[in-house]
C-alpha positions in Angstrom: -57.0 -8.5 60.0 -59.1 -6.4 62.3 -59.5 -7.6 65.9 -61.7 -6.2 68.7 -60.2 -6.8 72.1 -62.1 -6.9 75.4 -60.5 -6.8 78.9 -62.5 -7.2 82.1 -60.3 -9.3 84.4 -60.3 -6.9 87.4 -61.4 -3.3 87.8 -60.9 -1.9 84.3 -63.4 -2.3 81.6 -61.6 -1.8 78.3 -62.2 -2.2 74.6 -59.9 -1.7 71.7 -59.6 -2.4 68.0 -56.3 -3.5 66.4 -55.8 -3.5 62.6 -52.9 -5.3 61.0 -50.6 -2.7 59.4 -52.2 0.2 61.3 -52.0 -0.8 64.9 -54.6 0.4 67.4 -57.3 2.4 65.6 -59.6 3.0 68.5 -59.7 2.2 72.2 -61.3 3.2 75.5 -61.0 2.3 79.2 -63.6 2.8 81.9 -61.8 2.8 85.2 -63.4 1.7 88.5 -60.8 3.3 90.7 -63.1 5.8 92.3 -65.8 3.1 92.9 -63.4 0.8 94.8 -61.3 3.5 96.5 -63.8 3.9 99.4 -63.3 0.1 100.1 -59.5 0.3 100.1 -59.3 -2.3 97.3 -61.3 -4.1 94.6 -64.6 -5.7 95.6 -65.2 -8.5 93.1 -69.0 -8.3 93.1 -69.0 -4.6 92.6 -66.4 -5.0 89.8 -68.6 -7.5 87.9 -71.7 -5.2 88.1 -69.7 -2.2 86.8 -68.4 -4.3 83.9 -71.9 -5.4 83.1 -73.1 -1.8 83.1 -70.6 -0.2 80.8 -69.2 -2.9 78.5 -72.0 -2.9 75.7 -72.0 0.9 75.4 -68.2 1.1 75.6 -67.9 -1.4 72.8 -70.3 0.6 70.6 -68.4 3.7 71.3 -65.1 2.2 70.2 -66.6 0.7 67.0 -68.0 4.2 66.2 -64.7 5.9 66.9 -63.0 3.5 64.6 -65.6 4.2 61.9 -66.6 0.6 61.6 -69.3 -1.9 62.6 -69.5 -5.6 63.4 -69.4 -6.5 59.7 -65.9 -5.2 59.4 -64.5 -7.0 62.5 -62.6 -10.2 61.6 -62.2 -11.6 65.1 -62.8 -10.9 68.8 -60.2 -11.5 71.5 -61.3 -11.5 75.1 -59.4 -11.9 78.4 -60.4 -15.4 79.7 -58.0 -15.4 82.7 -56.5 -15.1 85.1 -58.5 -12.7 87.1 -61.7 -12.3 89.1 -64.2 -15.0 88.0 -67.2 -12.8 87.9 -65.4 -10.0 86.1 -64.0 -12.5 83.5 -67.4 -14.0 82.9 -68.9 -10.6 82.0 -66.3 -10.1 79.3 -66.3 -13.7 78.0 -70.1 -13.9 77.9 -70.5 -10.6 76.1 -67.7 -11.5 73.6 -69.3 -14.9 72.8 -72.8 -13.4 72.5 -71.8 -10.7 70.0 -69.6 -13.2 68.2 -72.5 -15.6 67.8 -74.9 -12.9 66.6 -72.5 -11.5 64.1 -70.8 -14.7 63.1 -67.3 -13.6 64.3 -64.8 -16.1 65.7 -63.9 -15.5 69.4 -60.5 -16.2 70.8 -59.5 -16.5 74.5 -56.4 -14.5 75.5 -54.3 -14.9 78.6 -54.1 -11.6 80.5 -50.4 -12.1 81.3 -49.6 -12.8 77.7 -51.2 -9.5 76.9 -48.8 -7.8 79.2 -45.8 -9.7 77.9 -46.5 -8.4 74.4 -47.7 -4.9 75.3 -44.4 -3.3 74.2 -45.2 -4.5 70.7 -47.8 -1.6 70.6 -45.0 1.0 70.8 -43.3 2.6 67.8 -40.2 0.4 68.3 -42.3 -2.8 68.3 -41.3 -6.0 70.1 -37.6 -6.9 70.5 -36.2 -10.0 68.9 -36.7 -13.3 70.7 -35.6 -14.5 73.1 -36.1 -11.8 75.8 -36.7 -11.8 79.5 -39.9 -10.3 80.8 -40.3 -8.8 84.3 -44.0 -8.8 84.8 -45.0 -6.8 87.9 -48.6 -5.8 88.9 -51.0 -5.8 91.8 -51.5 -9.6 91.5 -48.4 -10.9 89.8 -44.6 -10.7 90.0 -42.9 -12.9 87.5 -39.7 -13.3 85.6 -40.4 -15.1 82.3 -38.2 -16.1 79.4 -40.0 -15.5 76.2 -38.8 -17.5 73.1 -41.8 -16.8 71.0 -45.6 -16.5 71.0 -46.7 -19.2 73.4 -43.2 -20.2 74.3 -42.7 -19.2 77.9 -40.5 -20.4 80.8 -41.1 -19.0 84.3 -37.7 -18.3 85.8 -39.0 -16.8 89.0 -42.1 -15.7 90.8 -43.4 -14.3 94.1 -43.9 -16.9 96.8 -46.4 -14.6 98.6 -47.4 -11.0 98.0 -46.9 -9.4 94.6 -45.0 -6.1 94.3 -48.1 -4.2 93.5 -49.9 -5.7 96.5 -47.0 -4.6 98.7 -47.3 -1.1 97.4 -51.1 -1.1 98.2 -50.6 -2.5 101.7 -47.8 -0.1 102.5 -49.9 2.8 101.3 -52.6 1.7 103.8 -50.0 1.9 106.6 -49.1 5.4 105.4 -52.8 6.5 105.3 -52.7 6.8 101.5 -55.7 6.0 99.3 -56.1 3.1 96.9 -54.4 2.3 94.5 -51.2 2.6 96.5 -48.5 2.5 93.9 -49.0 5.9 92.4 -49.7 7.5 95.8 -46.4 6.1 97.3 -44.5 7.2 94.2 -45.9 10.7 94.6 -45.1 11.0 98.3 -41.7 9.4 97.8 -40.5 12.4 95.8 -40.7 14.4 99.1 -38.8 11.9 101.2 -35.3 10.6 101.9 -35.1 6.8 101.4 -32.0 6.5 103.6 -33.9 7.4 106.8 -35.5 4.0 107.1 -33.5 0.8 106.6 -35.9 -1.7 105.1 -35.1 -5.3 104.1 -34.7 -6.7 100.6 -36.4 -10.1 101.0 -34.8 -13.0 99.1 -32.4 -10.7 97.3 -29.4 -12.9 98.2 -31.1 -16.2 97.7 -29.7 -18.4 94.9 -32.9 -18.3 92.8 -35.1 -15.7 91.0 -38.1 -15.9 93.3 -39.6 -12.9 95.1 -41.2 -12.3 98.5 -42.8 -9.0 99.6 -44.8 -10.0 102.7 -41.8 -9.4 104.9 -41.2 -6.0 103.5 -44.8 -5.1 104.0 -44.5 -6.2 107.7 -41.3 -4.2 108.0 -43.0 -1.1 106.8 -45.8 -1.5 109.4 -43.3 -1.9 112.2 -41.2 1.0 111.0 -44.3 3.2 111.1 -45.3 2.0 114.6 -41.8 2.5 115.9 -41.4 6.0 114.6 -41.5 8.4 117.6 -42.8 11.3 115.4 -44.6 9.8 112.5 -45.4 13.2 110.9 -45.7 14.1 107.2 -42.0 14.1 106.6 -41.5 10.7 108.2 -44.3 9.3 106.0 -42.6 10.7 102.9 -39.3 9.1 104.0 -40.9 5.8 104.6 -42.6 6.0 101.2 -39.3 6.6 99.6 -37.6 3.8 101.4 -40.5 1.4 100.5 -40.4 2.3 96.8 -36.6 2.0 96.7 -36.6 -1.4 98.4 -39.2 -2.9 95.9 -37.4 -1.4 92.9 -34.0 -2.6 94.1 -35.1 -6.2 94.5 -36.9 -6.2 91.1 -34.0 -4.7 89.2 -31.3 -6.9 90.7 -33.2 -10.1 90.3 -34.1 -9.3 86.7 -30.5 -8.5 85.8 -29.3 -11.8 87.3 -32.0 -13.7 85.4 -30.9 -12.2 82.1 -27.3 -13.2 82.8 -28.2 -16.7 83.9 -30.4 -17.3 80.8 -27.9 -15.6 78.4 -30.6 -13.1 77.3 -29.6 -9.6 76.3 -33.0 -8.0 76.3 -35.4 -7.3 79.2 -39.0 -6.3 78.8 -40.9 -4.9 81.8 -44.7 -4.9 81.9 -47.7 -4.7 84.2 -48.9 -1.8 86.3 -45.8 -1.4 88.4 -43.8 -0.9 85.2 -45.2 2.6 85.3 -43.1 3.4 88.4 -40.5 6.0 87.5 -38.0 5.0 90.2 -38.0 1.4 88.8 -37.6 2.7 85.2 -34.7 5.0 86.2 -32.9 2.2 88.1 -33.4 -0.3 85.3 -32.1 2.2 82.7 -28.9 2.8 84.8 -28.2 -0.8 85.8 -29.0 -2.2 82.3 -26.6 0.1 80.6 -23.8 -1.0 83.0 -24.6 -4.6 82.2 -25.2 -4.3 78.5 -28.9 -5.3 78.7 -31.4 -3.7 76.4 -34.6 -2.6 78.2 -38.0 -2.3 76.5 -40.8 -0.6 78.4 -44.4 -0.2 77.1 -46.0 3.2 76.9 -47.5 4.3 80.2 -51.0 3.8 78.9 -50.2 0.1 78.2 -48.6 -0.7 81.6 -51.9 -0.9 83.4 -54.8 -3.2 82.3 -56.0 -2.4 78.8 -57.7 -4.0 75.8 -55.1 -2.9 73.2 -52.7 -5.6 74.4 -55.5 -8.2 74.3 -56.5 -7.2 70.7 -52.9 -7.2 69.6 -52.2 -10.7 71.0 -55.5 -11.8 69.6 -54.4 -10.7 66.2 -51.0 -12.5 66.5 -52.8 -15.7 67.4 -55.4 -15.4 64.7 -52.6 -14.8 62.2 -50.8 -17.8 63.6 -53.9 -19.8 62.5 -54.7 -21.0 66.0 -57.4 -23.6 65.9 -60.5 -21.6 67.0 -62.9 -23.7 69.0 -65.6 -23.1 71.6 -64.0 -25.6 74.0 -62.9 -23.0 76.6 -64.3 -20.8 79.3 -63.2 -18.2 81.8 -60.5 -19.5 84.0 -59.5 -17.3 87.0 -56.4 -19.5 87.6 -55.2 -20.0 84.0 -51.5 -20.6 84.1 -49.3 -18.9 81.5 -47.3 -22.1 81.1 -50.5 -23.9 79.9 -50.3 -21.8 76.7 -48.8 -23.2 73.4 
């Protein structure tokens, strides 16, 4: 089974080929970070145009790098949601077009399901079911119990801003460029997190939901209230922001594992690349006998390898392939079976 995956849900155009028994045999990502950086965030219309420009050539490049052509592709998996509608439509329309021309079945893949299974691309492979997944990115912060492919139970989620969104908005307060997460992490290495006392929203609430809008506001007021907001103060505030976000994520995730009697935690999504979060998880998980699985850094952010991989799993599961679907920017993970 050889599956070509396409990802275009936001600002990364990505194509990859997964082959059963070999793993990812070719992949490529065309980033739009520089294009959107001058706007301070992703502009949907611009993202769509960029996907349209690069996707056909990128696909041919990946096919060439894999040493194959359309005749040796058994299936196409494409991100159908959630995401930016225009961006999703570019990927879905292209996938359906080449599928029709080359008589290849096309399968829609949920973007979040791709992240859930991204650790399966590592040498260790996926852990045994069930496991808890902490999925943290620019648009999502979720705690999900995973009992198998298509068997998901949302334990907790953000009620406002996602963790990655909080990083981006805090970075703007600090005068840092987009995307904010890596920039704050870099600056935080030079700071002292104890200088600023920031809140941990909803940390002590008797549930597993998250809230980061209050933290974002607290960062803004801390910056405004600082008498000498120089380079060192910015580094200190960056460190305090990073620690506050990681602290909430780690403690909520550990509690969820305990409540669900699950011994394994998988972290995924762009924020999973944050080293402070990884270090805290490693330390706390060992103390609480929870096994932590983290995808390779390349598979934390949006990529097509995870889409191709999940597509292969679903093709092998003999999913009923139909054309009765379309791009869905608000596709819920719990709608999957």
